N, C-alpha and C positions, 0 to 999 in steps of 0.2 A: 517505344517495349521493354527496353531490362527496366527502367527508372519505373515505370510503373508496376512491373512483377515486384521487383525491391519496397516499392511503399505496400504492396498487398501482403506482401510478408511480412513487413511491420507491425502490419495491424495484428497481423498472427500472433506475431510474438509480442504484444505489448508489454511493457515491464507488469500493468497492473490495469483494472479497467474496473470502472462504477459504473453503474446505472442508477434513475430514479430510484426505485426500487429494491436497492441496496442503501439509499440514504436516509435518514431520517432527517427530513430538510422541513421544519416549521413555516407557516407562513411569517413573512418575511418583517422582522423588527429593525429596528438601526441597531449596529453594535456599540456598545457603552461607549461613552465620553472619558472615561476614568485612564486614566496614566496608568501603561506597562507594571505589572506586581514589583518588577525589578528594575536597577536603573543601571543597563548593561552599559558598558565601557566605549561601546560603538554601532554603528550601525550599518550593517549588510544592505545594499542595493540590487536589487532585480531589476533591468527592464524590461519590460514586455511589448513582444508585438502582437497586435491583435486584429482578426479578423471579422467585422462582421453584413452581413446581407444587406443591399441597400431596401428591399422591399421591406425591412424592419425599422430601420433607418428613418426611411422618408412617412411609415405609414404610422403604427402604434406605438412608437417609441418617439414620434414626435419630436424627431431633430434633423441637422443637415449636416454637411460635410463639416462646417465650423463647429457648431455646438455638439456635435460627437463627440469631442476630444474631451471637452468640458465634462462630457455626464461620465464617460471613461473614466476619466482620471478621479472623479467622487467614487464609483465603484472600488476603482483599486486604492484609495484611502481607506473605504471600508474593509477591504482585505487586510492590507497593512493592520490597524487598531484590531481586527477581530482575533489576527494572529498573534499579535504581541501580548494582548490582553488573556489569550490563551498559554502565557507561557508560566505564569504563578512562579517566577524566580527559576523556573529550569532551565531557560535558553541562555546562553552566554552572551548573545546580542540582540539588537533590534533588528527588526526585517522591515523593508523599504520596498513593496514593488511597484514601481512606477512606470506609465504608459508611456513606452518611445515613439508609436507610430501608432494609427487606427488608419488600416484597410480597410474601404468598402467595396465589397463586390459585388456582381451581379448574378444571378441565377441560382443556381445549386450549390448547396454546400457539398454536394457527392460529387460533382463533377472534376472526373479526372484529371482535367488540367488544372483546376485550382488544387486539387488533393496533391499531385508532384508537386506543384511551385512550394506548398507548404510542406511537404515531409520530405522532397530530396533534393529540389534545385537548392545551390550555394545561397546562405546567408551568411551578413556579418556578424559573426558573433562577438566584434568589437564593438556593436550596438545594440545588438538584440541576445537575450538570456534566454528567452522561452517564449513557445506562440501561442495565443487564444485563438480559437476559432468559433466563433457564436453564430447561432442558426435558429433566429427568434421566430421564425415561421416556418412551418412546413409547408410548402408551395413548391412551384416545378415538379410535379410526380415526385417529391420525395414521399418513404414511407419510413415505418419504425414507431418504436415506442419514446424516443427521444431521450436524454437521459447526460452525462456527463464520461468522460475518458479522459485517462492519461495514455499515452502512447510516446512511441519512438520514430526517428527516423534516421535519414544520414548523417554520419558523425556527431552522433551520441548526443542529436540536438533533444530536446522535448517538445510534445506539442499537446495540449489540452480542448480538447471538442465539449461545446458545451451545445446541445442541439432542442429544437421546441420538440414537443411532443404533437400527436396529430390532432388533437381539439382544442386546444388554446394559445394563442399569442403568448411567447416567453416575455414577461418584461423583467429583463435582466437588473434595472437600475431599482428597482420598486419591492421586487423579491427575495427571497434568501439565497440568491444567487452567489455573494458573497462569501457565504460559509460552502458551499460548493468549489467554489475556486478554492478556498483555506486546504481544502480536504485534496481536492487536485493538486494542487503545488504542493502540498505534501511528498505527494509520489516522486514530484521532480526533484524533491528533497534529500529523496531515497529512502521513504518510509512507504512499506507495504501495507494491503488494506488491514485493519483490525478484526475487521466484522466477521472477516475467514477462519478467526478462531474462536466463534462463537459455536459451542456445540448441544444442540437442544437434548434432553433428555432420552425423547425417543428414535435419537439417530445415534445414541451410543448404545448399542446393543452387548457390549462388554463389561464395563463399570455403572451403566444404567442412571449416569450422573449429568448434570448439565454441566458445562464449562463455559464462561466467561472470562474474556479478558477485561483490563481495567480502562476504565471511561477515557474516549480520544477523540479528538477529532478524526481519525484514520479508523474509528470504529463509527461515529456519528460524525454528521459535518456540523450538526448542533448541541456537541458535548461543550465546546467551548472550553478544553483543556486540551493540554499535550500529556500524553504519559511519559512515564520515567522512560521509555522504549525510545517512543519516538524523539524527545527530548534528546536523547545521548547519541541518537545518528544525526540529528541536525547538529549538535555540534561536535562531531565528528568531522563530517564534511565542510561545515564552516561555511566561505563564502564563494567556494569552487561553484563554477556555474555549470559545468558541464562534467557530471559526477562522473560518466561512463570514461571519459578520458583520463582524469584525474585517477581514479580508482576501477583499473577492468577488473568485470569480474564483483563488481563492490560488493552485492547483499549475499553472495558465497563466502566472500572470503570473514563473514561475521561468523561464520559458526565456529566451536572451538576444536580441537585437535582431537578430546575424548569430552565421552558422557562416561562417567563414575557412578554408580548406583551402591551403596555401603548399606547391607543388611545383617541385621544383628537378632540374636535371639538371646532374651534375657540380660541380653546389653552385653553378649560377646559375639564377635564375629562369627558369622556360620558359612560352613564350606558346604557347595552340592545342591545348593536352592535352583529352582526353576526362576526364570525370570522371562516372561513372555511380552515381546512391545509388538504393541498394535500401531496403524498409522492412520490419520487423520486427512480427511482429503478437504480439499476447499469446494464449496458448491459448482455443481456440474448441470450439463442439462438435463441428464435422466436421473440425479440425484440429489440430496441438501448438502451440506456441509458433515461431516460424520463420521465417526470412528469405524473405520473399515473392519468387521467382523473376524477375520480370518489371522492367523499370527504371522505376522510380519515376518522377524526373526526370535529365536529360540535363543537363551543363553542361560550356564549356570557361572554363581557365585566361587568363587577362589577362594583360595585356605585363610585368606584375610578379608574373607566376607565382600569383596567385590566383583560386581560386575561391569566391567567396560567394554565401551563399545568405541574403536578406534578411529580416529578420522570422520566424526561426526557428519560431515558432508554428504559424506559418500551414502547414509542412510535416509539422510533426508532428501537427497538429490537420490533417488536407489539406484546403485550402480551394482549389479549383478557380480562383477566382476572384483570386486571389492571384496563379496560376500556372496557367495553361490547360493548360500540357504535362503536367501530373501525371498519371501513370496508376494510380489509388488501387486498392489490392488490395482483392480482394472479402473479405466477411464478415471486417469492423474489428471487434473485440471495444473495448468502449468509447469506440468512434469516434475512434482516436487510434493512430499508430505507436508503438511503445514506442524504436526506435532507427532511425537509418540506418546504413546501411552504404556507404560509399563506395567504388569502386573505379575506381583511377589508371591510365591506361594510356598508355606510354612504348615506343614502336617493339615493339608485341606482347608488352611484360610489364605483367604487372600487378599492381599492389601494393592493399592496402585496409587501411582503419580503421574499427574499428569505434566507432560515436556511440550508447548508449544515453543515454537520459532523465536517468538518474544522474549522467554525466558531464558530458552538453551544459548542464544545468543548473549546474552549479556554479561558473563566474563570477558568478553574481546574489551569493552569500555571499561572494565579495570584491569586490564593488561594479563589477563589469566588466562592461561590453555586449556582447562579442564572445566565443565560443567557438574556439579556435585549433587547429588540427592541422597536422603537415607532414610533406610526403612528400619522400623524396629517391631519385633514381635515379643 
């Protein structure tokens, strides 16, 4: 019972999760055959343990216990090619995902015994780096919309699930599953969902502006490019197999010590100007991704025209003990703000600075401790 409880808790606290509705997955086209844009010095290899349901293997996938390995090898060859072609010269290495084993299981992918085995029972990390669970046919009283997700289990293991929807069996070998896997493996390499930073104008009642992140496979799996932010993270973690073991509290460690906004009026630093900060939320069950319209914290510029938030992580993962003036948005998915919108006011004029996590964390990769933005009136 304790093991099963751990599993369900792990699902609640997934590092990140995606659904088919959150990904732009086109009808499958084979990834290009051109070589990667760069010629990295070496290749990072990650060994994949796969599980797949017997009903699909022997049914619409037209395979058996011997041929399924060949098909799976080809799928992950496509994954590796698409991953490397998306580098555009940004990644320090070439990546290779290899199928170490294929386990064909009977019954439902939701079976607690199977799930406990995948998420919690001992695993040979010397042989397997990441696990992928496929269920390509909704049967055995299974329900839900299907989709793909990345989650965690015991010992900081990573588990990716690719599940068929209720209407059509999923042919992972001919559709765009290879792109879906690249997106989910991006989570395995430490990158968050970039589509959570898409703020539509209608969901921003503060500045009435739409905000969009850069193109990236972590925004839409079909983008075919890694953003600078994603590439920086992957280059930083390198060939580490279980990021949570090598870098405890990895994502939170990327926040800078300080956020500093420099405000000038007619070219001169201005003291005493109000700077209001609003928080952005990831999409939740009762709301879209949005800018919460109530002031999160309000500050003033100092004699040097600077407004500083010390220990930025305490604001993105709101900690009222750090700053008791915080007004934390309700229903905060993942327990954090995905961005801060700064509103600087001078003589009734307002100017805005959008500070999503993927920009605020970039100084980390430059060896800097402060994220800086400038505003002039």
